[in-house]
Short mmCIF file of the C-alpha atoms (twelve columns), coordinates in Angstrom:
data_MODEL
# 
_entry.id   MODEL 
# 
loop_
_atom_site.group_PDB 
_atom_site.id 
_atom_site.type_symbol 
_atom_site.label_atom_id 
_atom_site.label_alt_id 
_atom_site.label_comp_id 
_atom_site.label_asym_id 
_atom_site.label_seq_id 
_atom_site.Cartn_x 
_atom_site.Cartn_y 
_atom_site.Cartn_z 
_atom_site.pdbx_PDB_model_num 
ATOM 1   C CA . UNK A 1   -0.039  -0.119  -0.132 1 
ATOM 2   C CA . UNK A 2   1.497   3.471   -0.838 1 
ATOM 3   C CA . UNK A 3   0.859   5.706   2.194  1 
ATOM 4   C CA . UNK A 4   2.021   9.663   2.160  1 
ATOM 5   C CA . UNK A 5   4.392   9.910   5.407  1 
ATOM 6   C CA . UNK A 6   4.845   13.412  7.051  1 
ATOM 7   C CA . UNK A 7   8.265   13.389  9.300  1 
ATOM 8   C CA . UNK A 8   8.360   16.464  11.701 1 
ATOM 9   C CA . UNK A 9   11.763  16.807  13.129 1 
ATOM 10  C CA . UNK A 10  13.076  15.797  9.432  1 
ATOM 11  C CA . UNK A 11  16.581  17.935  10.118 1 
ATOM 12  C CA . UNK A 12  17.238  16.591  13.480 1 
ATOM 13  C CA . UNK A 13  19.465  13.453  14.342 1 
ATOM 14  C CA . UNK A 14  16.982  11.144  14.372 1 
ATOM 15  C CA . UNK A 15  14.829  12.902  11.609 1 
ATOM 16  C CA . UNK A 16  17.997  12.819  9.149  1 
ATOM 17  C CA . UNK A 17  18.937  8.967   9.479  1 
ATOM 18  C CA . UNK A 18  14.937  8.430   9.319  1 
ATOM 19  C CA . UNK A 19  14.420  10.547  6.361  1 
ATOM 20  C CA . UNK A 20  17.507  8.676   4.686  1 
ATOM 21  C CA . UNK A 21  15.551  5.634   4.439  1 
ATOM 22  C CA . UNK A 22  12.080  7.118   3.555  1 
ATOM 23  C CA . UNK A 23  13.332  8.880   0.650  1 
ATOM 24  C CA . UNK A 24  14.212  5.469   -1.019 1 
ATOM 25  C CA . UNK A 25  10.981  4.425   -0.453 1 
ATOM 26  C CA . UNK A 26  8.134   4.257   -2.761 1 
ATOM 27  C CA . UNK A 27  6.157   6.314   -0.308 1 
ATOM 28  C CA . UNK A 28  5.182   10.139  -0.723 1 
ATOM 29  C CA . UNK A 29  7.379   11.392  2.079  1 
ATOM 30  C CA . UNK A 30  7.207   14.731  3.475  1 
ATOM 31  C CA . UNK A 31  9.647   16.445  5.216  1 
ATOM 32  C CA . UNK A 32  8.566   19.164  7.878  1 
ATOM 33  C CA . UNK A 33  11.121  21.430  9.955  1 
ATOM 34  C CA . UNK A 34  10.746  24.903  11.541 1 
ATOM 35  C CA . UNK A 35  13.890  25.778  12.998 1 
ATOM 36  C CA . UNK A 36  16.853  27.253  10.400 1 
ATOM 37  C CA . UNK A 37  19.626  24.736  11.255 1 
ATOM 38  C CA . UNK A 38  17.534  21.862  10.735 1 
ATOM 39  C CA . UNK A 39  16.222  23.236  7.477  1 
ATOM 40  C CA . UNK A 40  19.336  24.008  6.239  1 
ATOM 41  C CA . UNK A 41  20.443  20.137  7.009  1 
ATOM 42  C CA . UNK A 42  17.610  18.873  5.307  1 
ATOM 43  C CA . UNK A 43  17.738  20.863  1.893  1 
ATOM 44  C CA . UNK A 44  21.453  20.036  2.247  1 
ATOM 45  C CA . UNK A 45  20.150  16.231  2.480  1 
ATOM 46  C CA . UNK A 46  18.570  17.046  -0.948 1 
ATOM 47  C CA . UNK A 47  15.223  17.273  0.787  1 
ATOM 48  C CA . UNK A 48  12.314  19.663  -0.185 1 
ATOM 49  C CA . UNK A 49  10.988  21.376  3.489  1 
ATOM 50  C CA . UNK A 50  7.369   21.101  3.436  1 
ATOM 51  C CA . UNK A 51  5.309   23.208  5.741  1 
ATOM 52  C CA . UNK A 52  3.896   21.341  8.738  1 
ATOM 53  C CA . UNK A 53  0.137   22.586  8.518  1 
ATOM 54  C CA . UNK A 54  0.045   21.340  4.953  1 
ATOM 55  C CA . UNK A 55  2.081   17.960  5.161  1 
ATOM 56  C CA . UNK A 56  0.161   16.837  7.943  1 
ATOM 57  C CA . UNK A 57  -3.102  17.315  6.411  1 
ATOM 58  C CA . UNK A 58  -3.071  14.166  4.263  1 
ATOM 59  C CA . UNK A 59  -0.553  12.041  5.638  1 
ATOM 60  C CA . UNK A 60  -1.322  8.480   6.897  1 
ATOM 61  C CA . UNK A 61  1.386   8.213   8.975  1 
ATOM 62  C CA . UNK A 62  2.640   11.296  10.994 1 
ATOM 63  C CA . UNK A 63  6.558   10.776  12.264 1 
ATOM 64  C CA . UNK A 64  7.276   13.045  15.465 1 
ATOM 65  C CA . UNK A 65  10.821  12.975  15.712 1 
ATOM 66  C CA . UNK A 66  11.380  15.631  17.931 1 
ATOM 67  C CA . UNK A 67  12.884  15.419  21.505 1 
ATOM 68  C CA . UNK A 68  10.792  13.798  24.479 1 
ATOM 69  C CA . UNK A 69  10.901  17.140  26.466 1 
ATOM 70  C CA . UNK A 70  9.289   18.761  22.913 1 
ATOM 71  C CA . UNK A 71  6.558   16.339  22.442 1 
ATOM 72  C CA . UNK A 72  4.016   17.681  24.118 1 
ATOM 73  C CA . UNK A 73  4.029   21.227  22.532 1 
ATOM 74  C CA . UNK A 74  4.548   20.138  18.979 1 
ATOM 75  C CA . UNK A 75  1.848   16.977  19.446 1 
ATOM 76  C CA . UNK A 76  -0.537  19.890  20.481 1 
ATOM 77  C CA . UNK A 77  0.233   21.478  17.478 1 
ATOM 78  C CA . UNK A 78  0.186   18.828  15.039 1 
ATOM 79  C CA . UNK A 79  -2.656  16.280  16.391 1 
ATOM 80  C CA . UNK A 80  -5.569  18.411  15.515 1 
ATOM 81  C CA . UNK A 81  -4.505  19.149  12.216 1 
ATOM 82  C CA . UNK A 82  -4.528  15.651  10.898 1 
ATOM 83  C CA . UNK A 83  -7.080  13.259  9.115  1 
ATOM 84  C CA . UNK A 84  -9.028  10.900  11.673 1 
ATOM 85  C CA . UNK A 85  -7.102  7.269   11.910 1 
ATOM 86  C CA . UNK A 86  -3.976  9.142   11.575 1 
ATOM 87  C CA . UNK A 87  -1.029  6.969   12.912 1 
ATOM 88  C CA . UNK A 88  1.014   9.146   15.113 1 
ATOM 89  C CA . UNK A 89  4.327   7.645   15.394 1 
ATOM 90  C CA . UNK A 90  6.672   8.796   18.123 1 
ATOM 91  C CA . UNK A 91  10.481  7.058   18.475 1 
ATOM 92  C CA . UNK A 92  10.605  6.935   22.380 1 
ATOM 93  C CA . UNK A 93  7.998   5.879   24.964 1 
ATOM 94  C CA . UNK A 94  8.710   8.812   27.407 1 
ATOM 95  C CA . UNK A 95  6.103   11.097  26.498 1 
ATOM 96  C CA . UNK A 96  3.465   8.301   25.680 1 
ATOM 97  C CA . UNK A 97  4.100   7.020   29.451 1 
ATOM 98  C CA . UNK A 98  3.844   10.181  30.815 1 
ATOM 99  C CA . UNK A 99  0.854   10.976  28.651 1 
ATOM 100 C CA . UNK A 100 2.575   14.125  27.415 1 
ATOM 101 C CA . UNK A 101 0.843   13.499  23.698 1 
ATOM 102 C CA . UNK A 102 -2.330  15.372  22.953 1 
ATOM 103 C CA . UNK A 103 -4.689  12.972  22.769 1 
ATOM 104 C CA . UNK A 104 -7.927  12.044  20.581 1 
ATOM 105 C CA . UNK A 105 -9.869  9.743   20.258 1 
ATOM 106 C CA . UNK A 106 -10.018 8.876   16.277 1 
ATOM 107 C CA . UNK A 107 -6.157  8.836   16.226 1 
ATOM 108 C CA . UNK A 108 -3.533  6.102   16.541 1 
ATOM 109 C CA . UNK A 109 -0.827  6.160   18.789 1 
ATOM 110 C CA . UNK A 110 2.442   4.233   18.136 1 
ATOM 111 C CA . UNK A 111 6.042   3.659   19.248 1 
ATOM 112 C CA . UNK A 112 9.173   2.424   17.655 1 
ATOM 113 C CA . UNK A 113 12.254  2.800   19.163 1 
ATOM 114 C CA . UNK A 114 15.012  1.048   17.619 1 
ATOM 115 C CA . UNK A 115 17.135  -1.746  19.231 1 
ATOM 116 C CA . UNK A 116 20.449  -0.651  17.518 1 
ATOM 117 C CA . UNK A 117 22.163  -4.025  15.860 1 
ATOM 118 C CA . UNK A 118 23.327  -6.942  18.476 1 
ATOM 119 C CA . UNK A 119 26.961  -7.273  19.974 1 
ATOM 120 C CA . UNK A 120 26.394  -10.851 18.683 1 
ATOM 121 C CA . UNK A 121 25.011  -9.944  15.181 1 
ATOM 122 C CA . UNK A 122 27.037  -11.746 12.231 1 
ATOM 123 C CA . UNK A 123 28.739  -8.965  10.041 1 
ATOM 124 C CA . UNK A 124 29.363  -9.825  6.844  1 
ATOM 125 C CA . UNK A 125 30.342  -6.817  5.324  1 
ATOM 126 C CA . UNK A 126 32.752  -3.679  6.446  1 
ATOM 127 C CA . UNK A 127 29.424  -1.451  6.081  1 
ATOM 128 C CA . UNK A 128 28.248  -3.558  8.324  1 
ATOM 129 C CA . UNK A 129 30.864  -3.221  10.607 1 
ATOM 130 C CA . UNK A 130 30.998  0.700   10.305 1 
ATOM 131 C CA . UNK A 131 27.405  0.531   11.221 1 
ATOM 132 C CA . UNK A 132 27.254  0.091   15.026 1 
ATOM 133 C CA . UNK A 133 24.143  2.331   15.494 1 
ATOM 134 C CA . UNK A 134 22.222  0.904   13.121 1 
ATOM 135 C CA . UNK A 135 19.903  2.026   10.014 1 
ATOM 136 C CA . UNK A 136 22.349  2.269   7.307  1 
ATOM 137 C CA . UNK A 137 23.659  -1.424  6.806  1 
ATOM 138 C CA . UNK A 138 23.593  -3.331  9.963  1 
ATOM 139 C CA . UNK A 139 20.703  -5.250  10.877 1 
ATOM 140 C CA . UNK A 140 18.330  -4.692  13.809 1 
ATOM 141 C CA . UNK A 141 15.330  -5.383  15.790 1 
ATOM 142 C CA . UNK A 142 13.055  -2.583  16.682 1 
ATOM 143 C CA . UNK A 143 10.607  -3.042  19.929 1 
ATOM 144 C CA . UNK A 144 6.947   -1.135  19.145 1 
ATOM 145 C CA . UNK A 145 3.865   -0.606  20.720 1 
ATOM 146 C CA . UNK A 146 0.487   0.623   19.573 1 
ATOM 147 C CA . UNK A 147 -2.088  0.121   22.026 1 
ATOM 148 C CA . UNK A 148 -5.955  -0.087  20.655 1 
ATOM 149 C CA . UNK A 149 -5.150  -3.406  19.144 1 
ATOM 150 C CA . UNK A 150 -6.422  -1.783  15.534 1 
ATOM 151 C CA . UNK A 151 -4.467  -4.817  13.409 1 
ATOM 152 C CA . UNK A 152 -4.586  -2.520  10.530 1 
ATOM 153 C CA . UNK A 153 -3.180  0.062   11.950 1 
ATOM 154 C CA . UNK A 154 -0.691  -2.234  13.220 1 
ATOM 155 C CA . UNK A 155 0.301   -3.743  10.005 1 
ATOM 156 C CA . UNK A 156 0.683   0.450   8.601  1 
ATOM 157 C CA . UNK A 157 2.731   0.992   11.246 1 
ATOM 158 C CA . UNK A 158 4.967   -1.770  11.093 1 
ATOM 159 C CA . UNK A 159 5.215   -1.165  7.430  1 
ATOM 160 C CA . UNK A 160 6.458   2.249   7.851  1 
ATOM 161 C CA . UNK A 161 8.772   1.249   11.065 1 
ATOM 162 C CA . UNK A 162 10.806  -1.616  9.047  1 
ATOM 163 C CA . UNK A 163 11.363  1.064   6.243  1 
ATOM 164 C CA . UNK A 164 12.565  3.821   8.425  1 
ATOM 165 C CA . UNK A 165 14.601  1.822   10.399 1 
ATOM 166 C CA . UNK A 166 15.875  -0.596  8.031  1 
ATOM 167 C CA . UNK A 167 17.541  -2.932  7.671  1 
ATOM 168 C CA . UNK A 168 14.784  -4.547  10.321 1 
ATOM 169 C CA . UNK A 169 14.993  -8.217  11.298 1 
ATOM 170 C CA . UNK A 170 12.067  -8.064  13.464 1 
ATOM 171 C CA . UNK A 171 9.385   -5.878  15.244 1 
ATOM 172 C CA . UNK A 172 8.595   -7.078  18.739 1 
ATOM 173 C CA . UNK A 173 4.990   -5.485  19.563 1 
ATOM 174 C CA . UNK A 174 4.968   -4.306  23.442 1 
ATOM 175 C CA . UNK A 175 2.862   -2.065  25.521 1 
ATOM 176 C CA . UNK A 176 3.858   1.636   25.967 1 
ATOM 177 C CA . UNK A 177 4.583   0.549   29.662 1 
ATOM 178 C CA . UNK A 178 6.867   -2.271  29.166 1 
ATOM 179 C CA . UNK A 179 8.680   -0.330  26.113 1 
ATOM 180 C CA . UNK A 180 9.599   2.394   28.802 1 
ATOM 181 C CA . UNK A 181 10.862  -0.073  31.002 1 
ATOM 182 C CA . UNK A 182 13.223  -1.253  27.502 1 
ATOM 183 C CA . UNK A 183 14.159  2.386   27.570 1 
ATOM 184 C CA . UNK A 184 15.067  4.014   29.869 1 
ATOM 185 C CA . UNK A 185 15.210  1.167   32.629 1 
ATOM 186 C CA . UNK A 186 17.159  -1.678  31.175 1 
ATOM 187 C CA . UNK A 187 19.338  -0.028  28.136 1 
ATOM 188 C CA . UNK A 188 20.000  3.539   29.262 1 
ATOM 189 C CA . UNK A 189 19.727  3.530   33.544 1 
ATOM 190 C CA . UNK A 190 21.727  0.213   33.337 1 
ATOM 191 C CA . UNK A 191 23.394  -0.972  30.007 1 
ATOM 192 C CA . UNK A 192 24.395  2.232   28.716 1 
ATOM 193 C CA . UNK A 193 25.619  3.317   32.417 1 
ATOM 194 C CA . UNK A 194 27.721  0.553   32.470 1 
ATOM 195 C CA . UNK A 195 29.148  1.125   29.588 1 
ATOM 196 C CA . UNK A 196 30.014  4.893   30.497 1 
ATOM 197 C CA . UNK A 197 31.583  2.980   33.683 1 
ATOM 198 C CA . UNK A 198 33.618  0.619   31.851 1 
ATOM 199 C CA . UNK A 199 35.388  4.297   29.983 1 
ATOM 200 C CA . UNK A 200 35.869  5.459   33.419 1 
ATOM 201 C CA . UNK A 201 37.262  2.372   34.760 1 
ATOM 202 C CA . UNK A 202 39.374  2.409   31.606 1 
ATOM 203 C CA . UNK A 203 40.725  5.761   32.474 1 
ATOM 204 C CA . UNK A 204 41.660  4.906   35.784 1 
ATOM 205 C CA . UNK A 205 43.585  1.725   34.776 1 
ATOM 206 C CA . UNK A 206 45.664  4.174   32.128 1 
ATOM 207 C CA . UNK A 207 46.148  7.357   34.174 1 
ATOM 208 C CA . UNK A 208 46.299  6.425   37.699 1 
ATOM 209 C CA . UNK A 209 47.710  2.851   37.447 1 
ATOM 210 C CA . UNK A 210 49.906  3.603   34.704 1 
ATOM 211 C CA . UNK A 211 48.912  0.588   32.500 1 
ATOM 212 C CA . UNK A 212 49.380  1.613   28.790 1 
ATOM 213 C CA . UNK A 213 46.207  2.331   27.140 1 
ATOM 214 C CA . UNK A 214 46.887  0.073   24.203 1 
ATOM 215 C CA . UNK A 215 47.318  -2.973  26.650 1 
ATOM 216 C CA . UNK A 216 44.352  -1.811  28.879 1 
ATOM 217 C CA . UNK A 217 42.298  -1.043  25.744 1 
ATOM 218 C CA . UNK A 218 42.756  -4.519  24.381 1 
ATOM 219 C CA . UNK A 219 42.362  -6.452  27.579 1 
ATOM 220 C CA . UNK A 220 38.839  -4.412  27.991 1 
ATOM 221 C CA . UNK A 221 37.513  -4.667  25.012 1 
ATOM 222 C CA . UNK A 222 38.658  -8.698  24.537 1 
ATOM 223 C CA . UNK A 223 37.039  -8.951  27.891 1 
ATOM 224 C CA . UNK A 224 33.691  -7.034  27.242 1 
ATOM 225 C CA . UNK A 225 33.255  -9.742  24.491 1 
ATOM 226 C CA . UNK A 226 33.444  -12.633 26.875 1 
ATOM 227 C CA . UNK A 227 31.941  -11.414 29.586 1 
ATOM 228 C CA . UNK A 228 28.283  -10.582 28.022 1 
ATOM 229 C CA . UNK A 229 29.035  -14.034 25.840 1 
ATOM 230 C CA . UNK A 230 28.915  -15.848 28.997 1 
ATOM 231 C CA . UNK A 231 26.734  -13.713 30.855 1 
ATOM 232 C CA . UNK A 232 23.829  -13.132 28.529 1 
ATOM 233 C CA . UNK A 233 24.115  -15.997 26.146 1 
ATOM 234 C CA . UNK A 234 26.103  -18.765 28.627 1 
ATOM 235 C CA . UNK A 235 28.399  -19.523 25.843 1 
ATOM 236 C CA . UNK A 236 31.134  -20.815 28.807 1 
ATOM 237 C CA . UNK A 237 31.181  -21.027 32.143 1 
ATOM 238 C CA . UNK A 238 32.992  -18.163 33.868 1 
ATOM 239 C CA . UNK A 239 35.659  -19.839 36.034 1 
ATOM 240 C CA . UNK A 240 35.477  -20.152 39.835 1 
ATOM 241 C CA . UNK A 241 38.493  -17.397 40.787 1 
ATOM 242 C CA . UNK A 242 36.296  -14.933 37.959 1 
ATOM 243 C CA . UNK A 243 32.837  -15.802 40.110 1 
ATOM 244 C CA . UNK A 244 35.197  -14.622 43.206 1 
ATOM 245 C CA . UNK A 245 36.298  -11.817 41.531 1 
ATOM 246 C CA . UNK A 246 32.444  -10.778 40.246 1 
ATOM 247 C CA . UNK A 247 30.991  -11.147 43.833 1 
ATOM 248 C CA . UNK A 248 33.739  -8.668  44.822 1 
ATOM 249 C CA . UNK A 249 32.645  -5.945  42.385 1 
ATOM 250 C CA . UNK A 250 29.010  -6.791  43.125 1 
ATOM 251 C CA . UNK A 251 29.346  -6.284  46.609 1 
ATOM 252 C CA . UNK A 252 31.885  -2.936  45.984 1 
ATOM 253 C CA . UNK A 253 29.801  -1.184  43.130 1 
ATOM 254 C CA . UNK A 254 26.569  -2.416  43.082 1 
ATOM 255 C CA . UNK A 255 23.605  -1.333  45.923 1 
ATOM 256 C CA . UNK A 256 21.540  -3.771  47.330 1 
ATOM 257 C CA . UNK A 257 18.548  -2.546  46.456 1 
ATOM 258 C CA . UNK A 258 19.115  -2.214  43.004 1 
ATOM 259 C CA . UNK A 259 16.662  -3.690  41.484 1 
ATOM 260 C CA . UNK A 260 13.927  -1.282  42.665 1 
ATOM 261 C CA . UNK A 261 14.669  0.571   39.490 1 
ATOM 262 C CA . UNK A 262 12.108  -1.693  38.113 1 
ATOM 263 C CA . UNK A 263 9.335   -0.276  40.482 1 
ATOM 264 C CA . UNK A 264 6.979   1.617   38.755 1 
ATOM 265 C CA . UNK A 265 7.567   4.467   41.412 1 
ATOM 266 C CA . UNK A 266 11.186  4.453   40.325 1 
ATOM 267 C CA . UNK A 267 10.595  4.782   36.766 1 
ATOM 268 C CA . UNK A 268 8.068   7.382   37.101 1 
ATOM 269 C CA . UNK A 269 10.967  9.536   39.159 1 
ATOM 270 C CA . UNK A 270 13.492  8.758   35.997 1 
ATOM 271 C CA . UNK A 271 11.183  10.028  33.992 1 
ATOM 272 C CA . UNK A 272 10.359  12.697  35.630 1 
ATOM 273 C CA . UNK A 273 14.054  13.771  35.409 1 
ATOM 274 C CA . UNK A 274 14.511  13.195  31.834 1 
ATOM 275 C CA . UNK A 275 11.492  15.071  31.139 1 
ATOM 276 C CA . UNK A 276 12.104  18.139  33.371 1 
ATOM 277 C CA . UNK A 277 8.091   17.305  34.973 1 
ATOM 278 C CA . UNK A 278 6.942   17.809  38.566 1 
ATOM 279 C CA . UNK A 279 4.999   14.391  38.154 1 
ATOM 280 C CA . UNK A 280 3.623   11.967  35.782 1 
ATOM 281 C CA . UNK A 281 0.262   12.165  34.357 1 
ATOM 282 C CA . UNK A 282 -1.867  9.518   34.802 1 
# 
């Protein structure tokens, strides 16, 4: 089915990425930007900027590719202008979970967030090796939510999702709340924090202990892969001595109540900080 798609925020970081993929499709795609820098980036990418009001009035799918903290006012400006049955697609679950989006009963709301190429992906080309973020050459999964259960809307949304994040292996459908626990709790609160902590530990090893950086970096990079393969896939058992060191690390680095981040109150707390809110609307 040929669709009309409007990308609001087409000149932003994600807007440019998804527009690059959508531009190669057979669909009619409008690219919308309001800021001068975003307009210039869109034009530099070889795309024509269309007035948002004009673009969304005929769109089957409106993609709001703007920061979470801007989704409230942007959706309030855009959603009243779309046709009944339009799919309004956001890229992160935070604003949807916090009920910041302008609501209409005759509009479908979807969220779709890329998983990024797996660390275990078997990459076959240099382009795949270079594409650590996804959306260019390396295949990735996507997790999405569309809670109305409208099968036709889900099918249409998945068609667009597979294009904008291409190449896509699979689209996993969950609830908005479940997606919010994946992003930010699982991947930002935990995984991204640990990634940054690893860099801090590398710097301490080099700058404080004095280990030559090439040696420290080589040791860390190889062991990160082994740690993930053993811990997440069970490829090989950790040695007895390693298990003792791991327990020591947990006692030194991890709070006893760390699993409280999976409580609803803690999810609300981190989203309030991320979205600069006084409270989460229910």
